N, C-alpha and C positions, 0 to 999 in steps of 0.2 A: 326467597331462597336462592335464586340464581344470582341476585345482587350480592348476597352475603358470601357465596362461594367465590365470586369474582373478587370481592374485597379481600378475602382470606388469601386467595391465590396471589394477588398483587402484593399483599403484605409479606408472604413467604418469599416471593421473588425479590422484594426489596431487602429482606434479611439475608438472602443468599448472596446478592450482589455486594452487600455491605461486608459480609464475612469472607466470601470467597471470590468475588468478582471485581468489577470496575470501581465500585464504591469503597473498596478496601482501604485506600489511602485516607478515608474519612472515618474509618471504623474505630470505636473506642476499645475494641478487643482485637487481639491478634491470635489467630488460630493457624496451626500448621507449621510454625517456626519455633526453633529453640531460641531462647532469650539469653543474652550475655551482657551483663552490666560492666561498663568500663568507667564508672565514676561520673564523668560529665557527659557521657553519651551511651547509647544502647545499640547493640548489634543483634539483629534477628537473622538466623542462618539455618542451614541444614547440615551442619558439620563441616563446612568448607574450611580449609586451613586458614583462609584470610580472617576468619572470625576471631582468631586468637592473635592476629598479627597487626591489629589496628590500634594498638595502645597510643601510637603517635597522634591519633586524632584528638587526644586531650589538648595537645599543643595547638592543633588546628582550630579547635573551639575557641581557645584564647585569642588566636590570631584573628579569627573572624570577628569576635566581639570588639577587639581593639580597632580593627580596620573600619568597621561599620559604625562604631561609636554607639552601639546598642547591644544588649544581651540577647541570647536565646531565651525565649519565654518558657520553653520546656526542653528537656534533654533531646538533642538531635537523635533521630532513629534511622539507622541504616539497615536496609533489607538486602541480604545477599540471596538472590533468587536461585532456585535449584536448576532451572533450565529456562530457555527463552520462551517456552510455552507458558510457564508460570508467570514469567515477567510480563508477557503480553496480556495474559488474562487479568492480571492485577492492575496494570497501568494503561494498556491499550497502545503502548509505545513500541518503537523499534530502535531508538537510539541506545547507546551503551548505558547511559545513566538518565534517570528522570527524577526530578524533585517535584513532589505533589503534596500540597497542604503541609509543608514543613517536614515531610518524610522523604528520605532518599532511597531510591531503588536502584540496585546494581545488577545489571544483566549477567547471565552466564558468559556471554561474549566478552564483556568487560573484564571479568575475572580471568578468563583464559588469555586475553591480550596482556593483562598485567603479569601473569605467570610467565608468558613467553617474552616479556620485555618489550612488547610493542607500544605500551603506554606506561607512563609513570602514575601509578594508582593514587599516590598522595596528592599529586598536582590536580588530578581530575576530581578527587573527593573534596579538595579545598575549593575548587571552582563550584561544585554543586552545592556545597554547604553554604556558600554565599546566597544561593537561591533559597535554601531552606530557612536561613535566618530571616531574610526579608519576608518570605511567605508567612512566617510566624507572626509578623507584625502587621499583616494586611488581611482584609477579607479575601475570600476566594475571587470575588468579582473584581476587586481592585487589582489583585495580582495578575489577572488576565488582561487588564487594561494598561498596565505599566509598559512603556515602550521597551521592546526587546533590546535595542541598542544599549539602553541604560543597564538592564539586568545583566546582559552578557559582557558589556564593557567593565562593569563593576566586578563581576566574577573573574574575568580574565586578569584584571589588574591585581585583585586580591590574591589570586593563586600564582602570580608571576608567570603566567602561561604564554605571554607573548614571546614568540621565538622558540617555543617548546614543541617538539614533534612536527606536526603538519602546519602549525601556525607560524606565519612569517614573522621575522624579528622586526624590531623597531626601525632599523635602518631601511629595510625593504619597504615597510609601510610608508615611511616618510618620503622615500624616493618615488614611490607610486603616487602618493597624494600630490607631490610636487609636480608630477607629470599630468595631473588632472584626473587620475584614477581615484575616485572617491564615491563611497555610498553615503548619500545624505542620511543622517540618523533617522529622520522621520520616515524615510522610505522603507526602513527595515521592519516597520509595522509592530504589531502586538501579537500575542497568542491568538487573539480573536480575528484580526483582519489581514494578516499575512503581509507579504512583500509587494512593493510596487516601484515604479520609476527607476532610479539609479540602482536599486537593489537587484533589478532584473536585467538592466542593460550594461552594468559595469563590465568593461572589457578586460577580464582577468581570469586566470585559471583558478579553480578551487575557490570560488567566490566566498562561500560561507566561512572558510578558514581565514581568508583575507579580511572579511568584515569583522570577525571576532577580534582579530589582532588590531584592526583599525580602531574599533571602539575601545579596546583595552588601552591603546595609545592615547585616545582622546580623554579617557578618564584619568590616566596617569598625568596628562598635561594639565587637566583641571586641578588635580590634587597638588601637583608640584608647583604650579604657578600661583595658586591662591592659598595653599595650605590644606592639610588633611581635615582640619576642623570645619572649614567651609563646606567641604564635600559631605561630611558627616551631618552638618546642619541641613543641607539639602535633602539627604536621604531621610532624616528624621521628619522634616516637614512633609516630605512626599508620602510617608506612611501614616502620619498622624493627622494631616489636614482633613477638614470635614469632607471636602470633595477633592478628587484627584485632578490636579492641574500642574503638570510638570513645569511648564514655563513660569507659572506664578511661584511655585516652590523654589525654582532656580533663582528668580529675581529676588526673592526674600532672602536667600542665603548669600548671593553674590553681588547684589546691587547692580546687575547688568543683565542683559538678555542672553539666553542660551544661544541664539543665532549669532550674536556678536562674538561669543567665545568660540563657537565652531569656526567662524571666519578667522579668528585670531590663530586657531590651531592650524588652519590651512596656510596662513601666512608664515607660521613658524616653520613649516616643512620647506618653504622656499628658501629659507636662510641656512638650511643645513648643507 
């Protein structure tokens, strides 16, 4: 009897977390939000004005698919949270935006910052939808193991976010790298293992913003020097290969090592 009660309680807790708590990003049902269809994407909201002002995201969806060389597997879903308490309850996060399991959550703070002109909402949504697209093509575990430099660099380049707002522009990044200020991509870690080495010791203000721009510049360099199709092939192998091996996927697409290309990127900054 006690065991049965415990199992029932555990089951009820799991259902609650799936519908109202931290497992919500994986829930097959959405409760507590109004739903608004926009053709190629869906917005869930509480009546916020942004819910009817996001039609431009149809263009963003097309940009994402063209950039990555792969389609969204299902309509992107954007959740405009009522307040930061709801946002934290559903995602556990504190950042303005969080992409989880191919769904994008937008905090109340992000909405207010956009209304006040402190951030460009389209740019940030384009960045985050890059994460959503790749997540839709990977298992949860694989998405947690993909290096953050690659995820953030791809999103920064796709959104054209280098040089926007707090993020240093290309010339500042190249000047810094030429002076030896550089975060080794491997040191930026993954969602699971965090930062180390040069990511912690890099002598520069607002390190995270610099790192995001640095990785955006690195991805731009890879795409411009070898062509967008090579980078798309790299991403495709990364998400489809039997086991995750970034270096192997890179060599398959580029015929050279990632380390060699990073060294070539550093040398490029010296010539600017």
